[in-house]
C-alpha positions in Angstrom: 4.8 -19.3 -44.1 8.2 -18.2 -45.3 10.9 -16.8 -43.1 11.6 -13.5 -44.8 13.6 -10.9 -42.8 13.8 -7.5 -44.4 17.3 -6.2 -44.7 17.8 -2.5 -43.9 21.1 -0.9 -43.3 20.0 1.4 -40.5 18.2 0.2 -37.3 14.9 2.0 -36.7 13.6 2.6 -33.1 10.4 0.4 -32.7 9.1 3.0 -30.2 8.4 5.3 -33.2 5.7 2.7 -34.2 4.1 2.2 -30.8 1.1 4.3 -31.7 0.2 1.6 -34.3 -0.3 -0.8 -31.4 -3.0 1.3 -29.7 -4.4 3.4 -32.6 -4.8 0.6 -35.1 -7.8 0.9 -37.4 -7.0 -2.2 -39.4 -6.2 -5.4 -37.5 -5.2 -9.0 -38.5 -5.7 -11.9 -36.1 -3.4 -14.8 -37.0 -4.6 -18.1 -35.5 -8.1 -17.0 -34.6 -10.6 -19.6 -33.6 -14.4 -19.8 -33.7 -14.4 -22.2 -30.7 -15.3 -20.1 -27.6 -13.3 -22.5 -25.4 -10.1 -21.6 -27.2 -7.9 -18.6 -26.7 -8.0 -17.8 -30.4 -11.6 -16.7 -30.1 -10.8 -14.1 -27.5 -10.0 -11.1 -29.7 -12.9 -11.6 -31.9 -15.4 -11.8 -29.0 -13.6 -8.9 -27.2 -13.8 -6.6 -30.2 -17.4 -7.5 -30.8 -18.2 -6.6 -27.2 -16.3 -3.3 -27.4 -17.6 -2.4 -30.8 -14.5 -2.2 -32.8 -15.3 0.0 -35.8 -12.1 -0.7 -37.8 -11.3 -3.4 -40.3 -10.8 -6.9 -38.8 -9.1 -9.6 -40.8 -8.7 -13.2 -39.8 -6.0 -15.6 -40.9 -7.1 -19.2 -40.7 -6.6 -21.5 -43.7 -9.3 -24.0 -42.5 -12.2 -21.5 -42.6 -13.7 -19.1 -45.2 -15.5 -17.0 -42.5 -15.4 -16.7 -38.7 -17.8 -14.7 -36.5 -18.8 -12.6 -39.5 -15.2 -11.9 -40.6 -13.5 -13.1 -43.8 -10.7 -15.6 -43.3 -7.5 -15.5 -45.3 -5.4 -18.6 -45.9 -2.1 -16.9 -45.1 -0.4 -13.6 -44.0 0.7 -13.1 -47.6 -3.0 -13.2 -48.7 -4.0 -10.3 -46.4 -4.8 -6.9 -48.0 -2.3 -4.1 -47.7 -2.6 -1.3 -45.2 -2.9 -3.3 -42.0 -1.7 -1.5 -38.9 -1.5 -4.3 -36.3 -1.3 -8.1 -36.3 -2.1 -10.3 -33.3 -0.4 -13.7 -33.4 -2.2 -16.4 -31.4 -0.1 -19.4 -32.6 2.7 -21.4 -31.0 6.1 -19.9 -30.7 7.8 -21.1 -33.8 4.8 -20.4 -36.0 4.5 -17.0 -34.3 8.0 -16.1 -35.4 7.4 -17.1 -39.0 4.1 -15.2 -39.0 5.8 -12.1 -37.6 8.4 -12.2 -40.3 5.7 -12.6 -42.9 3.8 -9.7 -41.4 6.9 -7.5 -41.5 7.4 -8.4 -45.1 3.7 -7.3 -45.6 4.5 -3.9 -44.2 2.8 -4.4 -40.8 4.7 -2.3 -38.2 3.0 -3.4 -35.0 2.5 -6.9 -33.6 1.1 -8.6 -30.4 2.8 -11.9 -29.8 0.8 -14.1 -27.4 2.9 -17.3 -27.4 5.3 -18.5 -24.7 8.5 -20.3 -25.6 10.9 -17.5 -26.2 13.8 -16.3 -24.0 12.4 -18.0 -21.0 12.6 -21.4 -22.8 16.4 -21.8 -23.2 18.6 -21.7 -26.3 15.9 -22.5 -28.8 13.7 -19.7 -27.4 16.7 -17.3 -27.5 17.0 -17.9 -31.2 13.4 -16.9 -31.6 14.1 -13.8 -29.6 16.9 -12.9 -32.0 14.5 -13.2 -35.0 11.9 -10.9 -33.4 14.7 -8.4 -32.4 15.7 -8.3 -36.1 12.2 -7.2 -36.9 12.3 -4.6 -34.1 15.5 -3.2 -35.7 13.4 -2.5 -38.7 11.1 -0.4 -36.6 8.4 -3.0 -35.8 6.7 -2.4 -32.5 6.2 -5.7 -30.7 4.2 -6.3 -27.5 5.3 -9.6 -25.9 6.0 -12.3 -26.4 4.2 -14.1 -23.6 1.6 -11.4 -23.2 -2.1 -11.2 -22.7 -2.2 -8.3 -25.2 -3.6 -4.8 -25.2 -6.7 -2.8 -25.7 -8.0 0.7 -26.6 -11.5 0.7 -25.2 -12.5 4.0 -26.8 -12.0 2.6 -30.3 -13.1 -1.0 -29.4 -9.6 -2.4 -30.2 -8.8 -5.5 -28.1 -5.9 -7.6 -29.3 -6.1 -9.4 -26.0 -6.9 -12.7 -24.4 -7.7 -11.1 -21.1 -11.0 -12.8 -19.8 -12.5 -9.5 -18.7 -13.1 -8.5 -22.3 -15.2 -11.6 -22.9 -17.9 -10.1 -20.6 -20.0 -7.4 -22.2 -20.0 -4.2 -20.1 -17.1 -5.1 -17.8 -14.7 -2.8 -19.5 -16.2 0.6 -20.3 -14.5 3.7 -21.8 -12.9 6.2 -19.5 -9.7 8.0 -18.6 -7.7 5.4 -16.7 -4.9 3.5 -18.5 -3.2 0.3 -17.2 0.3 -1.1 -17.7 0.7 -4.6 -16.2 3.7 -6.9 -16.1 1.3 -9.7 -15.1 -1.0 -11.0 -17.8 -3.3 -13.0 -15.6 -3.8 -10.3 -13.0 -4.8 -7.6 -15.4 -8.4 -8.9 -15.5 -8.6 -8.7 -11.7 -7.2 -5.2 -11.7 -9.6 -4.0 -14.4 -12.5 -5.6 -12.5 -11.5 -3.6 -9.4 -11.5 -0.4 -11.4 -14.9 -1.3 -12.9 -16.3 -1.9 -9.4 -15.2 1.7 -8.6 -17.1 3.0 -11.6 -13.9 3.8 -13.4 -13.7 3.5 -17.2 -10.6 2.4 -19.1 -8.7 4.3 -21.8 -6.0 1.8 -22.7 -4.4 -1.3 -21.2 -1.4 -3.4 -22.0 0.3 -6.5 -20.5 4.0 -6.3 -21.1 5.0 -10.0 -21.4 8.7 -10.7 -21.7 9.4 -7.1 -22.7 11.6 -8.3 -25.5 11.2 -5.2 -27.6 8.9 -2.8 -25.8 9.0 -2.6 -22.0 6.9 -1.0 -19.2 8.9 2.3 -19.6 8.0 2.6 -23.3 4.3 2.1 -22.5 4.4 4.6 -19.7 6.1 7.2 -21.9 3.5 6.7 -24.6 0.6 7.1 -22.1 2.2 10.2 -20.5 1.6 11.8 -23.9 -1.8 10.2 -24.5 -4.6 12.8 -24.6 -7.1 10.1 -23.6 -5.3 9.2 -20.3 -5.6 11.1 -17.1 -4.3 8.5 -14.6 -1.9 5.6 -15.2 -2.1 2.4 -13.1 1.0 0.2 -13.0 1.2 -3.5 -11.9 4.9 -3.9 -11.4 6.9 -7.1 -11.0 10.4 -5.9 -11.8 12.3 -3.0 -13.4 14.4 -4.2 -16.3 15.8 -0.9 -17.6 16.1 1.5 -14.8 17.3 4.6 -16.8 14.4 4.2 -19.2 12.0 3.6 -16.4 13.1 6.6 -14.5 12.8 8.8 -17.6 9.3 7.5 -18.2 8.2 8.4 -14.7 9.7 11.9 -15.3 7.6 12.2 -18.5 4.4 11.3 -16.6 5.2 13.9 -13.9 6.0 16.6 -16.5 2.6 15.8 -18.2 0.7 15.9 -14.9 -0.3 12.3 -15.2 -0.3 10.6 -11.8 0.9 7.0 -11.6 -0.6 4.5 -9.1 1.5 1.4 -8.7 1.4 -1.9 -6.9 4.7 -3.8 -6.6 4.6 -7.6 -6.1 7.4 -9.7 -4.6 7.4 -8.5 -0.9 7.7 -11.9 0.6 10.5 -14.4 -0.2 7.9 -16.7 -1.8 6.5 -13.8 -3.8 9.9 -13.0 -5.1 10.4 -16.6 -6.2 7.0 -16.5 -8.0 8.1 -13.3 -9.8 11.4 -14.8 -10.8 9.8 -18.0 -12.2 7.1 -16.0 -14.0 9.2 -13.3 -15.7 12.6 -14.8 -15.9 14.0 -11.6 -14.4 15.5 -11.0 -11.0 13.3 -8.8 -8.9 15.0 -6.1 -6.9 14.4 -5.7 -3.2 10.8 -4.9 -2.5 11.4 -2.2 0.0 14.1 -0.6 -2.1 11.8 -0.5 -5.1 8.9 0.9 -3.1 11.3 3.7 -1.8 12.4 4.4 -5.4 8.8 4.6 -6.6 7.7 7.0 -3.8 10.8 9.1 -4.3 9.8 9.4 -8.0 6.3 10.7 -7.0 4.4 7.5 -7.6 1.4 6.6 -5.5 2.0 3.1 -4.1 -0.6 0.6 -2.9 -0.1 -2.8 -1.3 -3.3 -4.5 -2.6 -5.7 -4.2 -5.6 -8.5 -2.7 -3.5 -6.6 0.3 -2.3 -4.9 0.6 -5.7 -8.3 1.0 -7.4 -9.4 3.5 -4.7 -6.3 5.6 -5.0 -7.0 5.8 -8.7 -10.6 6.7 -8.0 -9.7 9.4 -5.5 -7.2 10.9 -8.0 -9.8 10.8 -10.8 -12.8 12.2 -8.9 -11.1 15.0 -6.8 -8.8 17.9 -7.3 -5.5 17.3 -5.3 -3.6 20.3 -6.6 -3.6 22.0 -3.2 -0.7 20.1 -1.8 0.7 22.6 0.6 -0.9 21.5 3.8 -1.9 18.2 5.5 -5.4 16.9 5.1 -7.7 17.8 8.0 -10.3 15.0 8.0 -13.5 14.5 10.0 -15.6 11.5 10.4 -19.3 11.6 10.8 -21.8 8.8 10.8 -25.4 7.9 11.3 -24.0 5.1 13.5 -21.9 6.0 16.5 -20.5 2.4 16.5 -19.4 2.7 12.9 -17.7 6.0 13.7 -15.8 4.5 16.6 -14.8 1.4 14.6 -13.6 3.5 11.7 -11.7 5.8 14.0 -9.9 2.8 15.4 -8.8 1.7 11.9 -7.7 5.3 11.1 -5.6 5.3 14.3 -3.9 2.0 13.3 -3.1 3.4 9.9 -1.6 6.6 11.4 -4.4 8.9 10.1 -5.1 11.5 12.8 -8.5 12.9 13.6 -8.3 16.4 15.2 -11.1 17.7 17.4 -13.0 20.8 16.4 -11.8 24.2 17.6 -13.5 25.8 20.5 -15.6 27.8 18.0 -16.5 24.6 16.2 -17.4 22.9 19.4 -19.7 25.8 20.3 -21.5 25.7 17.0 -22.0 21.9 17.2 -23.2 22.2 20.8 -25.8 24.7 19.7 -27.5 22.2 17.4 -30.7 20.5 18.7 -29.0 17.2 19.2 -27.5 15.2 22.1 -24.3 14.5 20.2 -20.9 15.4 21.7 -19.0 18.0 19.7 -16.1 15.7 18.9 -14.4 14.1 15.9 -15.7 11.5 15.0 -19.2 12.9 15.2 -22.4 10.9 15.7 -25.3 12.3 13.7 -27.6 10.5 16.2 -30.5 10.2 13.8 -30.7 13.9 13.2 -30.5 13.4 9.4 -32.1 16.8 8.5 -29.1 18.5 10.2 -26.5 16.7 8.0 -25.7 19.7 5.7 -25.5 22.1 8.6 -23.3 19.8 10.6 -21.0 19.4 7.6 -20.9 23.2 7.1 -19.8 23.7 10.7 -16.9 21.3 10.2 -16.0 22.8 6.9 -16.0 26.3 8.3 -13.9 25.0 11.1 -11.1 24.1 8.7 -11.9 20.5 8.0 -11.4 19.7 4.3 -12.2 16.0 4.0 -15.3 14.2 5.2 -15.7 10.5 5.6 -19.5 9.9 6.1 -20.5 6.5 7.4 -23.8 5.2 6.1 -25.7 2.2 7.6 -28.4 0.1 6.1 -31.5 2.3 6.1 -35.0 2.1 4.8 -35.1 3.0 1.1 -36.9 6.3 1.7 -34.5 7.4 4.4 -31.5 6.2 2.4 -32.7 8.4 -0.5 -33.1 11.3 1.9 -29.6 11.0 3.4 -28.1 10.6 -0.1 -29.8 13.8 -1.2 -28.5 15.7 1.9 -24.9 14.5 1.3 -25.2 15.6 -2.3 -26.4 19.0 -1.1 -23.5 19.3 1.3 -21.1 18.5 -1.5 -22.7 21.3 -3.6 -22.4 23.7 -0.7 -18.6 23.4 -0.7 -17.5 20.2 1.0 -15.5 19.1 -2.0 -13.7 15.9 -0.7 -16.7 14.0 0.6 -16.4 10.2 0.8 -19.5 8.1 1.5 -18.9 4.8 3.3 -21.7 2.2 2.9 -22.3 -1.4 4.0 -23.5 -2.2 0.5 -23.3 -0.5 -2.9 -25.6 -1.0 -5.9 -24.8 0.4 -9.3 -27.7 2.9 -9.3 -26.6 4.4 -6.0 -23.0 4.5 -7.1 -23.9 6.4 -10.2 -26.0 8.8 -8.2 -23.1 9.6 -5.9 -20.5 9.6 -8.7 -22.5 11.9 -10.8 -22.4 14.4 -7.9 -18.6 14.0 -7.6 -18.8 11.8 -4.5 -16.8 8.6 -4.1 -19.0 5.8 -2.7 -17.5 2.6 -1.4 -18.3 -0.5 0.8 -14.6 -1.1 1.5 -13.7 1.4 4.2 -10.3 -0.1 5.1 -9.1 0.1 1.5 -10.3 3.7 1.2 -8.5 4.7 4.4 -5.3 3.0 3.1 -5.8 5.0 -0.2 -6.1 8.3 1.7 -3.0 7.5 3.8 -1.0 6.8 0.6 -2.2 10.1 -0.9 -1.2 11.9 2.2 2.3 10.3 2.2 2.6 11.3 -1.5 1.6 14.9 -0.6 4.0 15.2 2.4 6.9 13.7 0.4 6.3 16.1 -2.5 6.3 19.1 -0.1 9.7 18.0 1.3 11.2 17.4 -2.1 10.0 20.8 -3.3 11.6 22.5 -0.3 14.8 20.4 -0.2 17.6 22.2 1.5 21.3 22.0 1.2 22.7 18.4 0.9 25.7 17.4 3.1 29.1 17.9 1.5 31.3 14.8 1.6 35.1 15.4 1.7 37.4 13.5 -0.6 38.0 10.1 0.9 40.9 7.8 0.5 39.1 4.5 0.1 41.2 1.3 0.4 42.3 -0.1 -2.9 40.8 -3.3 -4.1 37.4 -4.9 -3.7 36.0 -6.7 -0.6 35.5 -6.2 3.1 37.1 -3.3 4.9 38.0 -4.0 8.5 36.1 -2.2 11.4 38.8 0.3 12.2 39.1 1.6 8.7 35.3 1.5 8.3 34.9 3.7 11.4 37.6 6.0 10.1 35.5 6.6 7.0 32.5 7.4 9.3 34.6 9.9 11.3 35.7 11.5 8.1 32.1 12.3 7.1 31.2 13.5 10.6 29.5 10.5 12.2 30.7 9.8 15.7 32.5 6.6 16.8 33.9 5.6 20.2 37.4 6.7 21.2 39.8 3.9 20.2 43.3 2.6 19.8 44.5 0.3 17.0 47.5 -1.8 18.0 49.7 -4.3 16.1 49.4 -7.9 17.4 53.1 -7.9 18.1 52.9 -6.0 21.3 50.3 -5.2 24.0 49.7 -1.4 23.9 49.7 -0.7 27.6 50.6 3.0 27.6 48.3 3.8 24.6 45.3 2.6 26.5 45.6 5.1 29.3 43.4 7.8 27.6 40.5 5.4 27.1 37.7 5.3 29.6 36.9 1.9 30.9 35.2 -0.5 30.4 36.6 -1.1 26.9 35.9 -3.7 24.2 38.7 -5.5 22.3 38.2 -6.8 18.7 40.5 -8.6 16.3 40.6 -6.8 12.9 40.2 -8.6 9.7 39.2 -7.8 6.1 38.1 -11.3 5.6 35.8 -12.0 8.6 32.5 -10.1 8.7 31.1 -11.7 11.9 33.9 -11.5 14.5 32.0 -12.9 17.5 31.6 -16.3 15.8 35.4 -16.6 15.7 36.2 -15.4 19.3 37.4 -12.1 18.1 35.5 -9.9 20.5 36.0 -9.4 24.3 33.6 -7.1 26.2 33.5 -5.1 29.4 37.2 -5.1 30.1 38.1 -2.9 33.1 41.4 -4.0 34.8 44.8 -4.4 33.3 44.6 -8.1 34.1 41.4 -8.5 32.1 42.8 -6.5 29.2 46.0 -8.7 29.0 44.0 -11.9 29.3 41.7 -10.7 26.6 44.7 -9.8 24.4 46.0 -13.3 24.6 42.6 -14.8 23.7 41.8 -12.4 20.8 45.3 -12.4 19.2 45.3 -16.2 19.3 41.8 -16.4 17.8 42.8 -13.9 15.1 45.9 -15.9 14.2 43.7 -19.0 13.7 40.8 -17.3 11.9 42.8 -15.0 9.7 46.6 -15.5 9.6 46.9 -12.2 7.7 45.2 -10.3 10.5 47.7 -8.1 12.2 45.9 -5.5 14.4 43.6 -5.3 17.4 41.0 -2.6 18.0 40.4 -1.5 21.6 37.7 1.1 22.1 35.5 2.6 24.8 32.3 0.8 25.4 29.2 2.9 25.1 26.6 2.0 27.7 23.8 4.4 26.8 21.5 5.1 23.9 18.7 3.6 21.8 20.0 1.1 19.3 19.5 1.9 15.7 20.6 0.2 12.5 21.9 2.4 9.7 23.6 1.6 6.4 24.0 1.9 2.6 23.0 -0.8 0.2 23.6 -0.7 -3.6 20.6 -2.4 -4.9 21.2 -4.1 -8.3 18.0 -2.5 -9.7 17.4 0.7 -7.8 21.0 1.7 -7.1 22.2 3.2 -3.8 19.7 3.4 -0.9 20.1 4.2 2.7 18.4 2.1 5.4 17.6 3.2 8.9 15.5 1.7 11.7 15.5 0.1 15.1 18.6 -1.9 15.9 19.5 -4.7 18.3 16.6 -6.9 19.5 14.2 -4.2 18.1 15.1 -5.1 14.5 12.8 -8.1 14.4 10.4 -6.9 17.1 9.5 -3.6 15.3 10.5 -4.5 11.7 9.8 -1.0 10.5 13.1 0.2 9.0 12.7 2.7 6.2 14.6 3.0 3.0 15.5 6.4 1.4 16.8 6.9 -2.1 19.4 9.7 -2.3 19.6 12.5 -2.8 17.7 13.7 0.2 18.2 16.3 2.9 18.1 16.2 6.7 14.4 17.1 6.8 13.4 14.3 4.5 15.4 11.8 6.6 13.9 13.1 9.8 10.4 12.8 8.4 11.0 9.2 7.2 12.3 8.2 10.7 9.5 10.0 12.5 6.9 8.0 10.5 8.0 4.7 12.1 7.3 3.2 15.5 11.0 3.5 16.2 10.8 7.2 15.4 8.0 7.5 18.0 10.4 5.9 20.6 13.1 8.4 19.7 10.7 11.4 19.9 9.8 10.6 23.5 8.3 7.6 25.2 7.6 7.9 28.9 9.6 11.1 29.1 12.8 9.9 27.5 13.7 11.7 24.3 16.6 10.8 22.0 18.5 12.7 19.5 16.4 12.2 16.4 18.0 15.2 14.7 21.5 13.8 15.0 20.3 10.5 13.6 18.7 12.3 10.7 21.9 14.2 10.0 23.8 10.9 10.0 21.3 9.4 7.5 21.6 12.4 5.2 25.5 12.1 5.4 25.3 8.5 4.4 23.0 9.4 1.5 25.5 11.9 0.2 28.3 9.3 0.7 26.5 6.7 -1.3 26.3 9.1 -4.3 29.8 10.4 -3.9 31.5 7.0 -3.6 30.0 4.5 -6.1 32.6 1.9 -5.0 30.8 1.4 -1.7 28.6 -1.6 -2.3 27.4 -1.7 1.3 28.1 0.1 4.6 26.6 -1.7 7.6 26.5 0.3 10.9 24.8 -1.8 13.6 24.3 -0.7 16.2 24.3 3.0 16.1 23.5 4.2 19.6 21.3 7.3 19.6 22.0 9.3 22.7 19.7 11.6 24.7 18.4 14.7 22.9 21.2 17.0 21.9 24.0 14.4 22.6 24.4 12.9 19.1 24.8 9.4 17.8 27.7 6.9 18.2 28.4 4.1 15.7 29.5 1.1 17.8 30.1 -1.3 14.9 30.6 -0.8 11.2 31.8 -2.6 8.1 32.2 -1.5 4.5 32.1 -3.7 1.4 33.9 -2.2 -1.6 33.4 -2.9 -5.2 36.2 -2.9 -7.8 
């Protein structure tokens, strides 16, 4: 094959041709094989299984025909008018074939091969040749991709194993964008198990030309897609990705995402697999949720979030869900209620009127939530009506293994209850067969045998709803005064860092900063003792390790002795250090950690959570992406275990409102001062309710 690169004076955006990837009616497969054990057979089998009705051409010089399709000896021998080419040949041959396809007028290509940018200088040269084609307006998926599919048309330029099984990928309204090739089959299998059909799917590969943001933008405008599922490893182009999420929001297309790389080993796997540096997991999750994305932490709950969004109307987002749990088994009800408690999904008891209506039924069940049907199956619709009329808008109904005739009866009664107005009715079963699933699904009821995953899905949907309400009602953001940041990049000493906190209205202990040349006896008189003494340095982040901290100093003698120790240690650790900080010790409050991080992918974020020894014990710090107001900060903190400690544990209440105000101020500061790379405040002592917060230690890192 020749290496012909078209020369055009003006670059053309390959995104203009993206529709040729998904809407192709004439496809060429270069490197196809008739051997079912080889990857080259995959697209031919897949498109046979899906019933591709377009024109399929095969390039293989060793055969005249393959699986009923004519073979051509070269790309040049192909007929004109081909929309899309799939290249299943090694990297160098793939580049040559791509150039020949472009010369043939083909504007869309799927490049399966590895051996490009991730393979060093030789691979980078191949990248450059593909990019030259992209500059001519050629849309390229990959390289290093599993391909794409449009199930409705039967198009499958894909090596994903799921398409090799007839009936595993059926047509529907869910589209998938995956940055993992191997995982897409597992993801599609989970969706299939939920009875969900697929519209379009693509694996992004190296994202050399088209990236996840481009596919999301295309699907946001796709009339065949109602819900978008995203398997995310990293974000390569944040502005484009953010814009793509906005397109989906504007189009009313919910996005459900799973982000991999939470653990250190997971991040290493992501790096080795994609050749890209994954941003912090928590920061990315915070960004996604801030952008209105539904986030799951496993494939099972991901699929069930997608199913919930597909089967039910969630447009009434103004109030929290009010769920009730009913079951034929009291044991199942109790067990499920325990799981809901662990997930933070509350169950409210009926009102007095509801309890009275339930008590009037001819049953021995207690009028509580969760509710035990106690074998009174015929009363199921009436029981559900009572809860619905009592303000409950979601029902989780626990089935058990029943005799077939009784099972059919209970199913019919649940379907009747759904028709009578219990819209969000979820059926939980110990086992699910396809016929029963179809029966419930046809009635608009989600049926699952994975109760924990459904509960996680409902919790994610509720988080999404609550965050949306807060964003929609966002109040005034804190106003940050003009600050005189120190010149130059690097660490800022503690005294100047605390001065910045004071300037934005975050409390710090009363203090004195003195030159090392003379002990400041008279200046110390206004300070309440005990005090703490610290050597100041813009080179040393961890002062204790260098003997630069002395605690609990009360008498003049203790202060002078500490002065001699700390000044000597400072002279040794940092000869340029020339000042000592002496400040009041704060002996009360709950320790919190608070700070700004400038994530390389997400940008500025604010972190808040338990400080001191509680950091590792609780490990439930939250990340917020500015802008956000005080109410959003308070809600985020309140959702943590640390937040529950602040709100009142054994009668002791702390100033959650003051901490939320401090968090909101840091969010505004992060946006106002882009030179702040990080601002670590640990600990912040949260005082008793109404008494504020005090930052005990702080350090700023500035960029250039």
